[in-house]
N, C-alpha and C positions, 0 to 999 in steps of 0.2 A: 504494500500500500504506500503511495507516495507521501512524503512528509508534509507536503503542502496541503494535504487533505485534512490535517488535524485542525479541529475547530477551537475557537476561543470559548471554552466551556463556560466561563463565568458569564459571558454575554448571552450565550444560548440559554443557560439556566435562568438568568434574570428575565429574558424575553418570555420564555414559556411560563414562568411563575406569575408574571403580570398579565397573562391571558392572551399574549400575541403568539399564537401557536405556529404561525408560518412567517416566513420572511416577508411575504406580501402584507400580512397583518401589521407587522412592525413598520414597514415603509409607509403605509397609509396612516398609522398613528403618528409617526414622526412628522409627516407633512401637516397633519391637523395641528399638532403642537407648535410647529414652526409658524403656521399662520396665526395661531393664538398669541405667540410671543412677538409677532411682526418681524420674524426673521425671513430673509429672502431665500435662504438655502433650502433646497428640496433634495431628496435622495431617491435613488432607484433601488430595486431589489438587488441589483448587482452590487451596490454600495454596502447593503446589509450583509451580503455574502462575503465581501472583502473583510468587513469587521469580524465576521465569524470564521475567517480562514485560518486563524492561528498566526497570522503575520500582521496583527492589528497595529496600525500606526496611530499616533496621537491626533485626534480629530481637530479640525480648525476651530476657531473661537465660536463661530455661530453654531456649529454642530455640537460643541461641548455644552453650550448653554441649553440647547434643545434636549440632548441626551440626559443631562443632569435633572432637568425639569420633568422629563418623562419617567425616569427611574428613581428619582429622589435619592440619589446616592452619588458618591464621587466616581470619576471616570476609572480610577484604579480598581474599584470594586466591580467594574464591568470588564476587567481584563485588559484595559488599555495601559500602555506603558508610557509614562511621562518622559519626554526627552531629557537626557542627562544634562545638568548644568554644572559647570566647573565651580566648585566652592571649596572652602577650606575644611569642610566637615565631611565625614564619610556618610554617604546616603543610607548605609545600612546600620548605622549606629543604634544604640539602645533607645535614644529619644525618638528616632524615626520609626523604629519597630513598634514602640508603645503607641505612637500617634496613629500608625496604620491600623493597629489592633483596635484602638478605640473607635476609629472611623468605621471600620467594618462592623463592629458590634452595634454601633448606633444605626448603621444602615439596615442590618438585618432585624434589629428590634423594630424598625419602622415597617417591616413587612407583616407584623402581627395583624391579623384580620384578613391577610391574603395567604392563609396557610396553604401548603406547608412552609415553614420557615427554614431557610438555609443558614446555618451558623458557620463559624470558621472551620470547625472540624469537618462538618458535612461537605463544605466546598473542597476541602482537601481530599475527601473520599472521591468526589466527582472528578477532580483533576487526575488523581491516580488512575481511576478507571478508564479515562478517556484519552489523556494526552500520551499515554504509553502505546496507544494502538498502532501508531505508524511503525513501531519497531518490529512488528510481526509480519510474516508473509501471510498470504490470504488464508491458507488453511490454519496456520497458527493463530491468526487473528480470531477466527471463528471459535477455536478452543478457548482462547483467552476471554473473549466476551461471554461465552457460555458459562464458564466457571465463575466469572465475576457476577453474572446475573444470578446464578444459583446462590452465591454467597450473600448477595443483597436480599434475596428472598428469605434466607435463614436469619439474617439480621433483623428483618421486619418481624418475624415470629418471636424473636427474643427481646428486642429492645425498641421496636416500634417503627412506624412509617417515616418519621422525620429523619431518622438516621439512614434509612435505606433509599429514600427517594432521590437524593442527589446523585448517587451512584447509578441508579437506573436511568435517570435522564442523561447522564454522560454516556452510558452504553447506547442508548437510542440515538443520540447525536452522532456517535461514532459509526453506528450501523448506517444511518442515513447518509453520512458522508462517504463511507467506503463503498456503498452500493452504487454510487454514481459512476465509479470507474471500474468496478469489478466485472469479470466476464459473466456470462449468463448463469453458469452453474453456481458460482460463488455468490452471485447476486441473489439467486433464489434461496440459498441457504441463509444468507444474511437476513433477508426479509422474513423468512420463516422464524428465525430467532427473534427478529424485531417484533413479530406478532405476539410472541410470548411475553416479551419485555413490555410492549404497549399495554397488554392486558394487566400485567403486574402494576404498571404505572397508574392505570385507572383505579385499581384497588387501593394503592397507596394514597392517591389523591383523596379518595373517598374517606379512608380511615383517618387521614390527617385533617379532614374538615374543609377541603377545598370546595369551591362552588361546583354545582352540578354540571355546568357546561365544561369544566375541565375534565371531569370524570367521563362525560360523554365524548369529548374529543379523543381521549385515548382509547375508549372502546371502539370508536369509529376507525381509528388508525389500525387497531389490531385486526378488525374485520377486513379492512382494505388490503392489508398485507397478506392475510390468510386467503383472500379471494385471488390476489395476484399470483400466489404460489400454488393455487389449486388445492388448498387444504380445507376441504369441507368440514372435517371433524373439528378443526380449530375454530372455524366460523361458528359452528354450532356451540362450541364451548364458550365462546365469547357471549353468545346469546344467553346461555345459562348464567354467566357472571353478571350480565346486565340485569337479569331477573333478580339475582341476589342483591344487587345494588339498588333495586327499586324500593321506594318507601312503602311502609305498611299501608299507608292511605291510598296507594295506587295498586290495590290487589289484582284488579282485572288485567292491568298491563303486566304485572308480575307473572300472572298465569299465562298470558299470551306468549311472553318471551320463553318461559320454561317449556311450554308445549312445543313451540317452534323448534327448540333444541332437539326434541325427540321425534319430530314429525316432518322435518324439512328434507330436502334432497341430499341428505348426508347420513352417515352412520356414526354415532358416538361410540367409542369403546365402552365396555361394560361399566367401569367405575364412574366416569362422568355421566353415563346414562342413568345410573342409579341416583347420582346426585341431582340430576334434572327431575327425575320422578319425585324425589323428596321435596324439591323446591315447588313442584306442582302441588304436592300435598299441603305445604304451608300456605300457598296462594289460595287453594280451595278453602282452607280453614278461615282465612281472612275474608273471603267473599261470603262466608256464612253457610258453606256447604255442610251437609250432615256429617257426623263423625264417621259413619260407615264409608262414605266416599273418600274421606281423608285417609282412612285405614287402607282402602283398596289401592290408592296411589302409593302408599308406603309399602304395601305388599309387592307392587311392581318394582319399587326400588330394591327391596331385598332380593327379588328374583334376578334382577340385572346384576347386582353385586355378586350373587352366587355364581354367575357365569365368568367372573373375572379370574384370570390366572393369578397365582401367588405373586405378590410384589417382589421384584428382584432388587433387594437392597433398599437403601434409604431413598425415599421419594425426593425428587428435585423439581425445581421450577421448569427446567428445560427437558425433563424426562418425559415418559409417556403421559398423555393427558390424564389428569385426575388420579395419578398413581398414589396419592396420599389419602384417597378416600377409602376408609376402612370401616369395618363393622362397628367399631366404637364410635366413630364420627357419625355414622348413620343413626345409631341409637340415640345419641344426645340431640341430634337434629330432629329425630322423631319426637323427642320430648318437647322440643320447641313447637312442632306442629300441633301436638295435643294441647299444649298451653294455649295456642291461638284458637283452638277449637273449643275452648272452655272446659277441657278435661284436665283440670289442674292437679288432682290427686294422681292420676295416671302419669302426668308429666313429672311430678315430683319423684315418683317411684323410679322412673327411668333415669332421671338425673342422678339419684342416689346410687343406683347400681353402676352407672357407667362413667361418672365423673371421678370416681375414686381411683381410676387407673392413672398411670403416668404417661398416657398416650399423647397428651396435647402439649404443644408449645405454650409459653406464657400468654401470648396474645389470644390463642383459642381458649385456653383455660379461663382467662379473664372474661371473655365474652360469654362462654357457656355458663360460668358461675353467676354472671349477672342475670342471664336468662333464668337460671335456677332460683335466684332470689325473687324474681317476679312471680314465678310459679308458686313459691312458698307463700307469698302474700295472698294470692288468689285461693290457696288451700287453707287459709286461716291460721298461718303460723308466722306472725309478724316478727317475733324475736329471732327465730331461726332465719327468717328472710334477711333481717338486718345483719346478722352475723355472716351470712353468705355474701351479702353485698359488701361488707367490710373486707372480706377476703378478696373479692374481685377488685375492689378499689385499690388494695395494696399492690396488686399486680398491674393495674391499668394506669395508675397515677403518674409514675415516673416516666414510663414509656409513651404516655399519651395515646393509648389504644382507643381510637375514636369511637368505634362501634360498641365497645364494652362500656365506655363512659356514657354513651347515649342511652344504653339499656339501664344503666344505674340511675340516670335521671328519671327514667320511666318508673323504676322501682320506688324512687324517692317520692314521686307523685302518688303512687299507689299506697304508700305508707303514711300519707299525710294525716289520716284519721287516727294513727297510732303514735303521733309525734311525741307524746309524753313518756313513752316507754324508754328506759335508759339506752338500750342497744340501738333503738330506732333514732333517738336523739343524737347519739354519737355518730351514727352513719350519716345522717342528714347534715350534721355540722361539718364533718370532714369533707363531704362532697361539696358543700357550700364554700368552704375555705379553698378547695382546689379550684373551683369555678372562678372565685375572686382573684386568686393568684394567676 
């Protein structure tokens, strides 16, 4: 891969995080800001591409003013290098380093509300993942990006989306850049890997609390690359993931997407097919279907999972689709379905049986335990619900597991009538303190 294809990853990350998902989006936004500031300078997509090329030069005065106003940060934080000026002091002295650190921290604190937030350490992860790509040959590059994407997915499961997302964005930028010049065979493999990465990026954005349009953008990109590479199963899998990302208040859409994953012109492998049937069961419960219909959908999920070959080693993001979908995961998700269907005691029994295993990463355990706490409230066990919620909160707070925290807020609302109980009061207080922080 030619060295000139390496991108200015800080600029790419800042652009995507602010909602300008394409270079065309950024160029249009730049022109609008330039008119607002009454600057004469306009830019083309070609100029954006030059800024992202990895050979970024210091923009002229007008462009600097527009860029800083658009991104609300210093140009150095967008990957631009200030021209060296002869002085009597070393540019890399302690004072300079402290100043740069302070500037960057202020910059990224300013992104709160535009989650996910990229901090200094996260940007380092992104840089390592992406800038080294040019050192590899095409086949080596694929292996490097694949292993880095798998590691990012493991990072998410352990310590949350904010730590994993910068690396994933860097990988996707590297894939997009490398695919422009790769031969057909390598390009197809790059885009197939990109489809997995884009689906992961959609999940990470959702769990980090990003706007719905950011999640939708990455789902669309994942389906586009799956379609280009002729991977119908991946296209169906993204439909399933879209169903899982759909809010409870849009149960009909959730059901449509989950059904499309199993009925379209494609064949899902047994494990993700089982997951799609389980998602249909949850959607049916949310639409008010009878519990027998929910149970029949879960029976189809168990039947599909029974057709799966034994998993070969540890499941990875880039391995066989849905390879991490196990009996234990299906059982706790069945508990969620029964909770949604109003069968709280049945849900509690399933959670108690299957959450006791060590089968789940911290992110999943936090989410499933939060769901368990909600089922306990509905089953008339507020004190046990509060204790389960505190257990989930201990896992979710530091890593900011967004879906778990959202479920905990739901539990807190359900516990409002029991607010004077000590365990409930402690849980609601800790959750409130985390929200304020």
